[in-house]
C-alpha positions as CSV (number, residue, x, y, z in Angstrom):
1,M,292.5,-95.2,96.6
2,N,290.6,-92.4,95.9
3,R,290.8,-88.9,98.1
4,A,288.2,-86.7,99.1
5,P,288.3,-83.6,97.1
6,K,289.8,-80.7,99.2
7,E,287.6,-77.6,100.1
8,S,289.9,-75.6,97.7
9,D,288.8,-77.2,94.7
10,L,285.5,-77.3,95.4
11,E,285.4,-73.7,95.6
12,A,287.4,-74.1,92.2
13,R,284.7,-76.0,90.8
14,L,282.1,-74.0,92.2
15,A,283.8,-70.4,90.7
16,A,283.8,-71.9,87.2
17,S,280.7,-73.7,87.0
18,E,279.5,-70.0,88.1
19,S,281.4,-68.6,85.6
20,R,280.1,-70.6,83.1
21,F,276.6,-70.1,83.9
22,H,276.9,-66.3,84.3
23,N,278.2,-66.6,80.8
24,I,275.5,-68.7,79.1
25,I,273.1,-65.8,80.9
26,E,275.4,-62.9,79.5
27,K,275.6,-63.8,75.8
28,N,272.0,-65.6,75.7
29,A,269.8,-64.4,72.7
30,D,267.2,-63.8,74.7
31,G,266.8,-61.1,77.5
32,V,266.8,-62.5,80.9
33,L,265.7,-60.4,84.1
34,V,265.3,-61.7,87.9
35,V,262.9,-59.6,89.8
36,R,262.2,-60.1,93.7
37,R,259.0,-61.0,94.8
38,S,258.9,-59.3,97.8
39,N,258.7,-55.8,96.1
40,G,259.3,-56.6,91.6
41,T,263.0,-54.8,92.0
42,I,265.0,-56.1,89.3
43,C,267.6,-58.0,90.8
44,Y,269.4,-58.5,87.2
45,A,269.1,-58.1,83.5
46,N,271.2,-59.4,81.0
47,P,272.7,-57.4,77.5
48,E,269.6,-58.1,75.6
49,A,267.7,-57.5,78.5
50,T,268.6,-53.9,79.0
51,R,269.1,-53.9,74.5
52,L,265.0,-54.5,74.9
53,L,264.1,-52.4,77.3
54,H,266.7,-49.5,76.2
55,R,268.0,-49.2,79.5
56,T,271.3,-49.2,81.3
57,L,271.7,-52.3,83.6
58,E,272.7,-49.4,86.2
59,R,269.3,-47.4,85.6
60,L,267.3,-50.8,85.1
61,Q,268.9,-52.5,88.4
62,G,266.5,-51.2,92.2
63,E,263.5,-50.5,88.9
64,V,260.0,-51.6,89.4
65,F,259.7,-54.2,86.7
66,G,256.2,-53.0,86.0
67,I,254.4,-55.7,84.4
68,P,252.5,-58.5,86.5
69,I,255.3,-61.7,86.3
70,I,253.0,-64.9,86.7
71,P,255.3,-68.0,86.6
72,G,254.3,-70.6,84.1
73,G,253.4,-70.5,80.6
74,T,254.3,-68.0,77.9
75,T,252.7,-65.0,77.4
76,E,253.3,-61.4,75.4
77,V,254.3,-58.7,77.1
78,D,254.6,-54.8,75.7
79,L,257.4,-53.4,76.5
80,P,257.6,-49.4,77.0
81,L,260.7,-48.2,75.7
82,S,262.9,-44.9,77.1
83,D,261.5,-43.0,73.5
84,G,258.2,-43.9,74.0
85,R,258.0,-47.1,71.6
86,I,256.8,-50.3,72.3
87,R,258.5,-53.0,71.9
88,V,256.1,-57.1,72.1
89,A,257.8,-59.8,73.9
90,E,257.4,-63.3,74.1
91,M,257.9,-63.6,78.0
92,R,258.5,-67.2,79.9
93,V,258.6,-67.0,83.6
94,V,260.3,-69.8,86.2
95,E,260.9,-69.1,90.5
96,T,264.3,-68.9,91.7
97,E,266.2,-67.3,94.5
98,W,268.8,-64.4,94.4
99,E,270.8,-64.1,96.8
100,G,268.8,-66.3,98.6
101,E,265.5,-64.3,98.9
102,P,262.8,-65.5,96.3
103,A,262.9,-64.2,92.6
104,L,261.0,-64.9,89.3
105,L,263.4,-64.9,86.8
106,A,261.9,-64.2,83.4
107,T,263.1,-64.4,79.2
108,L,262.0,-62.2,77.2
109,R,262.1,-63.1,73.4
110,D,261.4,-59.7,70.8
111,V,259.1,-60.6,68.6
112,S,258.3,-57.0,67.5
113,E,259.9,-58.3,63.9
114,R,257.5,-61.3,63.3
115,K,254.0,-59.3,64.7
116,Q,255.6,-56.5,61.9
117,L,255.1,-58.9,59.8
118,E,251.8,-61.1,61.2
119,E,250.5,-57.5,60.6
120,Q,251.3,-57.0,57.0
121,L,250.2,-60.4,56.1
122,R,246.7,-59.6,57.8
123,L,246.5,-56.6,56.1
124,K,247.6,-58.4,52.7
125,A,244.3,-60.8,53.6
126,E,241.8,-58.2,54.0
127,Q,243.7,-55.9,51.1
128,L,243.2,-59.6,48.4
129,A,239.5,-59.9,50.4
130,E,238.4,-56.4,50.0
131,A,240.0,-56.7,46.4
132,D,238.1,-60.5,45.7
133,R,234.9,-58.6,47.1
134,R,234.7,-55.0,44.9
135,K,236.2,-57.5,42.1
136,N,232.4,-59.8,42.3
137,E,230.8,-56.5,43.4
138,F,232.1,-55.1,40.0
139,L,231.1,-58.4,38.0
140,A,227.5,-57.7,39.1
141,M,227.4,-54.2,38.0
142,L,228.8,-55.1,34.6
143,A,226.1,-57.8,34.6
144,H,223.7,-55.3,35.4
145,E,224.8,-52.2,33.0
146,L,225.3,-54.9,30.2
147,R,221.3,-56.0,31.2
148,N,219.8,-53.1,30.7
149,P,220.5,-51.9,27.5
150,L,219.9,-56.1,26.1
151,A,216.1,-55.7,26.9
152,P,214.9,-53.0,25.2
153,I,217.2,-54.0,21.6
154,R,215.3,-56.9,22.3
155,N,211.9,-55.4,22.7
156,A,213.4,-53.4,19.4
157,L,214.0,-56.7,17.4
158,H,210.9,-58.4,18.2
159,V,208.3,-55.1,17.5
160,L,210.5,-54.8,14.2
161,K,210.0,-58.7,13.0
162,I,206.7,-58.4,13.4
163,G,206.2,-56.0,10.9
164,S,204.1,-53.3,12.0
165,G,202.9,-51.4,9.0
166,D,203.4,-47.8,11.8
167,R,206.6,-46.2,10.0
168,S,207.0,-44.2,13.1
169,L,206.8,-46.6,15.1
170,R,209.5,-48.6,13.4
171,T,211.6,-45.5,12.9
172,R,211.3,-45.1,16.9
173,M,212.7,-48.5,17.5
174,C,215.5,-48.3,15.2
175,E,216.9,-45.3,17.1
176,I,215.8,-47.4,20.6
177,A,218.5,-50.0,19.5
178,Q,220.7,-47.6,18.0
179,E,220.9,-45.6,21.8
180,Q,221.6,-48.8,23.5
181,V,224.1,-50.0,21.2
182,S,226.1,-46.9,21.2
183,R,225.8,-47.4,25.7
184,L,227.1,-50.9,25.0
185,S,229.7,-49.1,22.9
186,R,230.9,-47.1,25.7
187,L,230.8,-49.9,28.7
188,V,233.6,-51.4,26.2
189,D,235.6,-48.4,25.8
190,D,235.5,-48.0,29.7
191,L,236.8,-51.2,30.0
192,L,239.4,-51.1,27.5
193,E,240.8,-48.2,28.8
194,V,241.3,-49.9,32.5
195,S,243.5,-52.0,30.5
196,R,245.4,-49.6,28.6
197,I,245.9,-47.7,32.3
198,T,246.3,-51.4,34.3
199,R,249.5,-51.8,31.0
200,G,250.3,-48.4,31.1
201,K,249.4,-48.0,27.3
202,I,247.8,-44.9,27.3
203,R,250.0,-42.0,26.0
204,L,248.9,-38.3,25.5
205,R,249.0,-36.1,22.8
206,P,249.9,-32.8,24.3
207,E,249.3,-29.3,21.7
208,L,248.5,-25.7,23.4
209,V,244.2,-25.6,24.4
210,S,242.5,-23.3,24.8
211,V,240.8,-23.2,28.1
212,S,237.5,-21.8,26.9
213,A,237.1,-23.7,24.4
214,L,238.0,-27.1,26.4
215,I,235.6,-25.7,28.9
216,S,233.2,-25.4,26.4
217,R,233.1,-28.9,24.9
218,S,233.2,-30.1,28.2
219,I,230.2,-28.4,28.9
220,E,227.7,-29.6,25.7
221,A,229.4,-33.5,26.5
222,V,227.2,-33.5,29.9
223,R,224.0,-30.5,28.7
224,P,221.3,-33.3,28.1
225,L,222.3,-35.3,31.1
226,L,222.4,-31.8,33.7
227,D,218.8,-31.0,31.1
228,A,217.8,-34.2,31.7
229,K,217.8,-33.8,35.2
230,S,217.0,-29.9,35.6
231,H,220.4,-29.0,36.9
232,E,222.0,-25.7,37.1
233,L,225.2,-25.3,35.7
234,R,227.0,-22.4,37.4
235,F,230.6,-20.9,36.2
236,Q,232.9,-18.5,36.5
237,L,236.0,-18.7,34.1
238,P,239.1,-16.2,33.9
239,V,239.0,-13.0,32.9
240,L,242.1,-13.2,30.6
241,P,242.1,-16.2,28.1
242,I,244.4,-18.7,28.7
243,R,245.9,-21.9,27.0
244,I,247.8,-24.9,28.4
245,E,250.1,-27.4,27.2
246,G,247.9,-31.0,27.2
247,D,246.2,-33.5,25.3
248,P,243.3,-31.8,24.5
249,V,241.0,-34.9,24.7
250,R,242.2,-36.2,27.4
251,L,241.5,-33.2,29.5
252,E,238.3,-32.4,28.2
253,Q,237.5,-36.8,29.3
254,I,238.5,-35.3,32.8
255,I,236.3,-32.5,33.0
256,V,233.2,-34.8,31.6
257,N,233.7,-37.7,33.9
258,L,234.2,-34.8,36.8
259,L,231.0,-33.0,35.5
260,T,229.2,-36.7,34.4
261,N,229.9,-37.2,37.9
262,A,228.4,-34.7,39.7
263,A,225.5,-34.9,37.9
264,K,224.7,-38.3,38.4
265,Y,225.6,-37.7,42.4
266,T,223.0,-34.8,42.4
267,D,219.4,-35.3,43.2
268,A,217.5,-33.1,40.8
269,G,217.1,-29.8,40.4
270,G,220.6,-29.5,42.5
271,T,223.5,-27.0,41.2
272,I,226.6,-27.7,39.9
273,D,229.6,-25.2,40.2
274,L,232.5,-25.3,37.7
275,E,235.6,-22.9,38.6
276,V,238.4,-22.3,36.2
277,R,240.8,-20.0,37.7
278,V,245.2,-19.1,38.1
279,E,247.2,-20.5,41.6
280,G,250.3,-18.9,40.5
281,T,251.6,-22.4,38.1
282,E,249.0,-24.0,38.4
283,L,245.2,-24.3,36.5
284,I,243.1,-24.8,38.7
285,V,239.6,-27.0,37.6
286,Q,237.0,-27.7,40.6
287,V,233.5,-28.7,40.3
288,C,231.8,-28.8,43.3
289,D,227.7,-30.3,43.7
290,N,225.6,-30.3,46.7
291,G,224.2,-33.6,45.9
292,I,224.4,-36.8,48.4
293,G,228.2,-36.4,49.0
294,I,230.7,-39.0,49.7
295,A,230.7,-41.0,53.0
296,P,233.9,-40.3,55.5
297,E,235.2,-43.8,55.1
298,M,234.2,-43.8,51.5
299,L,236.9,-40.5,50.8
300,P,240.2,-42.4,50.6
301,R,238.7,-45.0,48.0
302,I,236.7,-42.7,45.8
303,F,239.7,-42.5,43.2
304,D,239.5,-46.9,43.5
305,L,238.8,-48.9,40.3
306,F,234.8,-50.2,39.7
307,T,234.2,-48.0,43.3
308,Q,231.0,-46.2,43.2
309,A,229.4,-43.8,46.3
310,D,226.5,-47.0,46.7
311,H,227.4,-50.3,45.5
312,T,223.9,-52.0,45.7
313,L,222.5,-52.3,42.0
314,D,218.6,-50.9,42.9
315,R,220.6,-47.7,43.4
316,S,223.2,-47.8,40.9
317,Q,224.0,-44.6,39.1
318,G,225.2,-46.4,36.2
319,G,228.4,-47.0,34.5
320,L,231.1,-48.8,35.6
321,G,232.7,-47.1,38.6
322,I,236.5,-46.4,36.5
323,G,235.3,-42.5,35.7
324,L,237.1,-41.2,38.4
325,T,240.2,-43.3,38.2
326,L,240.9,-43.2,34.6
327,S,240.6,-38.9,35.2
328,R,243.1,-39.3,38.4
329,K,245.2,-40.8,36.3
330,L,245.0,-38.9,33.4
331,A,245.3,-35.8,35.9
332,E,249.1,-37.4,37.2
333,L,250.1,-38.2,33.1
334,H,249.7,-34.4,33.0
335,G,251.9,-33.4,35.7
336,G,248.7,-32.8,37.7
337,S,246.6,-33.9,40.8
338,L,243.1,-34.8,40.9
339,T,241.8,-34.7,44.7
340,A,238.4,-35.4,46.6
341,H,236.7,-33.7,49.6
342,S,233.1,-34.0,51.4
343,D,231.7,-33.2,54.2
344,G,229.9,-36.5,54.7
345,L,226.6,-37.9,53.5
346,G,224.0,-35.7,51.7
347,R,226.7,-32.8,51.7
348,G,227.6,-32.7,48.3
349,S,231.3,-32.9,46.9
350,C,234.3,-31.2,45.2
351,F,237.3,-32.3,42.8
352,L,240.2,-30.4,42.3
353,L,241.8,-30.8,39.2
354,R,245.4,-28.9,39.3
355,V,247.3,-28.9,35.9
356,P,251.0,-27.0,35.3
357,F,250.6,-23.8,33.9
358,R,252.8,-21.2,32.7
359,A,252.8,-17.9,32.7
360,S,253.6,-17.8,28.9
361,D,250.1,-19.4,27.9
362,C,248.0,-16.7,28.6
363,A,246.8,-16.0,25.2
364,F,247.6,-12.2,26.3
365,P,249.4,-10.4,28.4
366,P,248.6,-10.3,31.7
367,V,249.3,-6.3,32.4
368,A,247.2,-4.0,32.0
369,G,246.7,-2.1,29.2
370,P,244.4,-1.1,26.8
371,E,243.8,-4.3,25.2
372,T,243.7,-6.1,28.4
373,A,240.7,-3.7,29.8
374,E,238.6,-4.1,26.5
375,L,239.3,-7.9,27.1
376,R,237.8,-7.6,30.8
377,G,234.8,-6.3,29.7
378,H,235.1,-2.9,30.3
379,S,233.1,-2.0,27.9
380,P,230.1,-4.3,28.0
381,R,228.2,-4.9,24.5
382,R,224.6,-6.2,23.6
383,V,224.6,-9.6,21.9
384,L,221.0,-11.7,20.2
385,V,221.8,-15.4,20.1
386,V,219.1,-16.5,18.1
387,D,219.0,-20.2,17.7
388,N,216.8,-23.2,18.1
389,D,219.4,-25.6,19.4
390,T,218.9,-24.6,23.4
391,R,222.1,-26.6,24.7
392,C,224.3,-24.3,21.8
393,V,222.5,-20.7,23.1
394,Q,222.4,-21.8,27.2
395,S,226.5,-22.3,26.8
396,L,227.1,-19.1,24.7
397,T,225.0,-16.9,27.0
398,S,226.6,-18.3,29.6
399,Y,230.1,-17.6,28.4
400,L,228.7,-14.0,27.2
401,K,227.2,-13.1,30.8
402,T,230.3,-13.9,32.5
403,W,232.6,-11.7,30.7
404,G,229.9,-8.7,31.7
405,H,227.8,-8.6,28.2
406,E,224.1,-8.2,28.3
407,V,223.0,-11.2,26.2
408,R,219.3,-12.2,25.2
409,S,218.0,-14.8,22.6
410,A,215.8,-16.3,20.6
411,S,214.7,-19.8,18.8
412,Q,211.9,-18.4,16.2
413,V,212.8,-15.5,14.2
414,S,209.7,-13.2,14.5
415,E,211.1,-13.7,18.5
416,A,214.7,-12.7,17.3
417,L,213.4,-9.8,15.1
418,G,211.2,-8.1,18.2
419,E,214.1,-8.6,20.4
420,A,216.4,-6.9,17.9
421,R,214.0,-4.0,18.1
422,D,214.1,-4.0,21.9
423,S,217.4,-4.7,22.8
424,R,219.1,-2.9,20.0
425,P,221.8,-5.6,19.5
426,D,225.6,-4.5,19.0
427,L,226.7,-8.1,18.3
428,V,224.1,-10.6,16.5
429,L,225.4,-14.8,16.5
430,V,222.9,-16.7,14.0
431,N,222.1,-20.5,13.1
432,V,222.2,-19.5,9.5
433,D,220.1,-23.4,9.4
434,L,216.9,-22.3,11.0
435,P,214.2,-24.1,10.0
436,D,211.1,-21.1,9.5
437,V,213.4,-19.0,7.5
438,G,217.1,-19.0,6.1
439,G,219.5,-17.4,8.1
440,R,221.1,-15.1,5.7
441,R,217.4,-13.3,5.2
442,L,217.7,-12.7,8.7
443,A,220.7,-11.1,8.7
444,S,219.1,-8.6,6.0
445,E,216.8,-8.0,8.1
446,F,218.4,-6.8,11.7
447,R,220.8,-4.3,9.1
448,E,217.8,-3.0,8.0
449,L,215.8,-2.5,11.9
450,A,219.3,-0.7,12.4
451,P,220.1,1.6,9.0
452,N,222.4,4.1,11.3
453,R,223.9,1.8,13.9
454,E,227.3,-0.4,13.8
455,V,226.0,-4.0,14.5
456,R,227.5,-6.8,13.4
457,V,225.9,-10.0,12.3
458,V,227.6,-13.6,12.5
459,A,226.8,-16.6,11.0
460,L,226.8,-20.0,13.2
461,V,227.8,-22.5,10.4
462,G,227.6,-26.3,10.6
463,D,230.4,-28.0,9.1
464,R,227.8,-29.7,6.0
465,L,227.4,-26.0,5.3
466,L,230.6,-24.5,5.2
467,P,231.7,-23.4,1.8
468,G,233.9,-25.4,-0.1
469,K,234.6,-23.4,-3.9
470,P,236.0,-19.7,-3.0
471,G,233.0,-18.6,-5.1
472,E,230.1,-20.4,-2.7
473,T,231.4,-17.5,0.3
474,N,229.1,-14.7,-1.8
475,R,226.5,-17.2,-0.3
476,F,227.4,-15.6,3.0
477,S,227.9,-12.0,2.2
478,E,225.3,-11.1,4.7
479,F,227.6,-11.1,7.5
480,D,230.9,-10.3,9.4
481,R,232.2,-13.3,10.2
482,L,231.6,-16.9,9.5
483,L,232.2,-19.3,13.3
484,V,231.9,-23.2,12.8
485,K,229.4,-25.0,15.5
486,P,230.3,-25.7,18.3
487,I,232.1,-22.6,17.9
488,D,235.1,-21.7,20.4
489,P,234.0,-18.5,23.0
490,L,237.4,-17.5,22.8
491,S,236.6,-16.7,19.3
492,L,234.2,-13.9,20.1
493,L,236.5,-12.1,21.8
494,P,237.6,-10.0,19.0
495,L,234.4,-9.5,17.6
496,L,233.2,-8.0,20.7
497,N,236.0,-5.2,21.3
498,H,236.3,-4.5,17.2
499,T,234.0,-2.3,14.7
500,A,231.2,-3.5,12.8
501,A,233.2,-1.5,10.3
502,A,236.8,-3.0,11.0
503,A,235.1,-6.7,10.7
504,R,233.3,-6.3,7.6
505,S,236.8,-4.5,6.0
506,E,237.3,-8.1,6.0
507,P,235.8,-10.7,3.1
508,P,233.9,-13.2,5.6
509,R,236.1,-16.1,6.2
510,S,236.0,-19.6,8.5
511,S,236.7,-19.8,11.7
512,D,237.2,-22.7,13.9
């Protein structure tokens, strides 16, 4: 015969059941909150809930939950933490009672890590989509760049094929074809550079490099583009000659890319400023322009591969959009950096190249003294440049004026002699391959104009005119010095600061 359970047994079972339930709630992996319906205050929170909310149980009890709680379904909520951070949680709510009062039981599951992963995946997907878009733009740009040279090549070949009797026309067609083949070769070289960069195959060949020679070569390389768009190039160099350790070819590539970029994206007749200076342990090369500028959203991506400030084909400035990427990589290989700044569209842009510099690399000590004072241009000279190569004249004139000297130029003999009579130059730089009269004869005439004055006459010589045998130096006996074109402006400093008599006491010699 079964007996009814005693009241004490029921109470024991109830207590055991409550203990098991409490144990389950306490150890639940989800946060559990009980909130009074009457005033929204928290009655209970298990350990996981206190962790999620970043508060102790004592602090939570009696505190208003502050997040709308609606029974049924699952919602994502932001849980503000005591340290100001936000934690994302999934919340499920059911109705319950607490101490005989209506209440709501909310379970909170931390999904912050999952949301971060989802955000990372979303960003990765956007990056892949952007990379795919840029790849397609690049392929379209590449096709456009390849198509442009092909048309004139095809037309030139057609003219040559039909056998026109006009010799000058045939010569011009060959020149056009050669120009466009060179353009195609540059495109292929750019593509190979991208391949070398992505595979880490670029290797530097460092040596001591004259900064003035580096700048001179870079300017000469972009001079045709500057002249074609009638740009004014202003530049400022350190007073003291400086050498830096680096790969001269790659450093020149960086500066040429920056100047080319400035020229391309500046409307005709614009101004480009090139400044070279030393700041502490760094050599700074700064290229600024008053061109189209860079939109704020483009600025963070300006050094990305295949990026151009304007992607449309009809506004393309040419090239594959990899010059700045290569320049930054090359700067980093030198232990330096390359950064860009722009105040926005239509407000120009500025690029800043920084390369490590050692004080010991100065060609002359940076301590004031007689030699330094001379190099600072405390004794300005009158200089005459005689050359029919306008690019050579412009670059030499700019350098010499930067150093404080008075400079005149001429492209013809009659003009040069007239300038010499008027300006009475201390130094004459003469192209020995002038078409109307030999430079050697001109040197003699300069000396006849100033028989009682010390005037130095220097020959600017191309490689093909260099004396190949010892006896051939007699051909240049009228000159105080031979300099090989393109000359390093640094080589002019001793000529500007020593007497003609001292220069003539040595036999003429070649200097590169």
